C-alpha positions as CSV (number, residue, x, y, z in Angstrom):
1,M,75.4,113.7,135.7
2,H,78.1,112.7,133.2
3,D,77.8,112.9,129.4
4,R,76.5,109.6,128.0
5,T,78.2,110.1,124.6
6,A,81.6,110.7,126.3
7,N,81.0,107.6,128.4
8,L,80.0,105.5,125.3
9,L,83.1,106.7,123.4
10,G,85.3,105.9,126.3
11,A,83.9,102.4,126.7
12,A,84.0,101.7,122.9
13,S,87.6,103.0,122.8
14,L,88.7,100.7,125.6
15,A,86.9,97.7,124.0
16,V,88.5,98.3,120.6
17,T,91.9,98.9,122.2
18,D,91.6,95.6,124.2
19,L,90.6,93.7,121.0
20,L,93.4,95.3,118.9
21,L,96.1,94.9,121.5
22,G,95.2,91.3,122.1
23,A,95.2,90.4,118.4
24,T,98.2,92.5,117.4
25,T,100.5,91.5,120.3
26,A,99.6,87.8,119.8
27,A,100.4,88.2,116.1
28,A,103.9,89.6,116.8
29,A,104.4,87.6,120.0
30,T,105.7,90.7,121.7
31,G,104.3,93.5,123.9
32,P,102.4,96.5,122.7
33,S,105.6,98.7,122.2
34,G,107.4,96.0,120.4
35,T,104.4,95.4,118.2
36,A,104.1,99.1,117.3
37,A,107.9,99.2,116.7
38,L,107.7,96.4,114.1
39,V,104.9,98.2,112.3
40,V,106.8,101.5,112.4
41,L,110.0,99.9,111.2
42,S,108.2,98.1,108.4
43,R,107.3,101.5,106.9
44,A,110.4,103.5,108.1
45,P,113.4,101.2,108.4
46,G,116.7,102.6,109.6
47,L,115.5,104.7,112.5
48,S,117.7,105.2,115.6
49,A,116.5,103.4,118.7
50,T,115.8,106.8,120.2
51,E,113.6,107.9,117.3
52,L,111.9,104.6,117.2
53,G,111.2,104.9,120.9
54,R,109.8,108.4,120.4
55,R,107.4,107.2,117.8
56,V,106.0,104.4,120.0
57,G,106.0,106.5,123.2
58,L,109.1,105.2,125.0
59,T,112.0,106.8,126.8
60,Q,115.5,106.3,125.3
61,S,116.4,103.7,127.9
62,A,113.1,101.8,127.5
63,A,113.5,102.0,123.7
64,T,117.0,100.5,123.9
65,R,115.7,97.6,126.0
66,M,112.9,97.0,123.6
67,V,115.3,97.0,120.6
68,D,117.5,94.6,122.5
69,A,114.5,92.2,123.1
70,L,113.4,92.4,119.5
71,E,117.0,91.8,118.3
72,S,117.4,88.8,120.5
73,R,114.2,87.3,118.9
74,G,115.6,87.9,115.4
75,L,112.9,90.5,114.6
76,V,115.3,93.5,114.1
77,E,118.9,94.1,113.6
78,R,121.2,97.1,114.3
79,R,123.4,98.4,111.5
80,K,126.1,101.0,111.7
81,S,125.3,104.2,109.9
82,V,126.8,107.6,109.8
83,G,129.5,108.2,112.5
84,K,128.4,106.5,115.7
85,W,124.8,106.4,114.7
86,V,123.2,103.0,114.7
87,A,120.1,102.3,112.6
88,V,117.5,99.7,113.5
89,H,116.1,97.6,110.6
90,P,113.5,94.9,110.6
91,T,114.6,91.5,109.6
92,E,112.6,89.3,107.1
93,Q,111.0,87.7,110.2
94,G,110.3,91.2,111.6
95,L,108.6,92.3,108.3
96,R,106.5,89.1,108.3
97,A,105.5,89.8,112.0
98,A,104.6,93.4,111.1
99,E,102.4,92.3,108.2
100,S,100.7,89.7,110.5
101,V,100.1,92.5,113.0
102,L,98.4,94.7,110.4
103,T,96.3,91.8,109.1
104,S,95.2,90.8,112.6
105,R,94.3,94.5,113.3
106,E,92.3,94.7,110.2
107,D,90.5,91.4,110.8
108,R,89.4,92.5,114.3
109,V,88.2,95.9,113.2
110,A,86.4,94.5,110.1
111,G,84.5,92.2,112.4
112,L,83.3,95.2,114.4
113,L,82.5,97.2,111.3
114,S,80.5,94.4,109.8
115,T,77.6,95.3,112.1
116,L,77.2,98.7,110.3
117,D,75.5,99.3,107.0
118,D,77.1,101.5,104.3
119,G,75.5,104.7,105.5
120,E,76.5,104.1,109.1
121,R,80.0,103.2,108.0
122,A,80.3,106.4,106.0
123,A,79.0,108.5,108.9
124,L,81.5,106.8,111.2
125,T,84.4,107.5,108.8
126,S,83.5,111.2,108.8
127,L,83.3,111.3,112.6
128,L,86.5,109.4,113.1
129,E,88.3,111.8,110.8
130,K,87.1,114.7,113.0
131,L,88.1,112.9,116.2
132,L,91.6,112.0,114.9
133,V,92.2,115.7,114.0
134,A,91.1,116.6,117.5
135,A,93.4,114.0,118.9
136,Y,96.2,115.4,116.9
137,R,95.6,118.8,118.3
138,E,95.8,117.3,121.8
139,N,99.0,115.3,121.0
140,P,100.6,116.7,117.8
141,D,102.7,113.7,117.1
142,E,101.5,112.0,113.9
143,F,103.9,109.1,114.3
144,Q,102.8,108.2,117.8
145,L,99.1,108.6,116.9
146,C,99.5,106.4,113.8
147,R,102.0,103.9,115.3
148,L,99.7,100.9,114.5
149,C,98.1,102.3,111.4
150,D,98.2,100.6,108.0
151,R,99.5,103.8,106.3
152,D,98.7,102.4,102.9
153,S,95.0,102.5,103.6
154,C,95.1,106.3,104.1
155,G,97.6,107.0,101.2
156,D,101.1,107.8,102.1
157,G,100.2,109.4,105.4
158,R,100.8,112.9,104.0
159,T,97.8,113.2,101.8
160,T,94.3,114.5,102.6
161,H,93.2,110.9,102.8
162,C,94.9,110.7,106.2
163,P,93.3,113.1,108.6
164,V,96.3,113.1,111.0
165,G,98.8,113.6,108.1
166,A,96.6,116.5,106.8
167,A,96.4,118.0,110.2
168,D,100.2,117.8,110.6
169,L,100.8,119.4,107.2
170,E,98.4,122.2,108.1
171,A,100.1,122.7,111.4
172,R,103.5,122.8,109.9
173,A,102.4,125.2,107.1
174,Y,100.2,127.6,109.1
175,G,100.9,126.8,112.7
176,P,98.5,125.0,115.0
177,R,94.9,126.1,114.9
178,E,93.4,127.7,118.0
């Protein structure tokens, strides 16, 4: 017999993922990686294509193709930086798309959360913080875990308001917990 709670969490996770990906990719009119890249670049412009790819979970070659596609649509631009390094920056159109993505994401999640009362919502917040710390321990890459996050809603991503940022700071200061 399988664990019912694990099954429910898995089903809810997929349902939320499907809702979010549908809304956010439609808002940016691009695929999931391109959508995440626009959000990442809106908060951290000037990354290399390689670093951008790492943050959204792509190989270097896939990241280059993604940046090519976003650039051809006028959503990002490459700029020469130090030496041979080329930085990727969102255009004004790319910034608007990223904001539309975050708004669509929030609207979809708000619709789901509206079924909870204040006490249930507070309990869910606490549980989600614990689950995100556990997810960080499984995949200690705060940028990839938070690639579609509205970082402003959790502070600057490096405060205790953000469970992933706090777990990352703790891991860097004290090493990962066993």
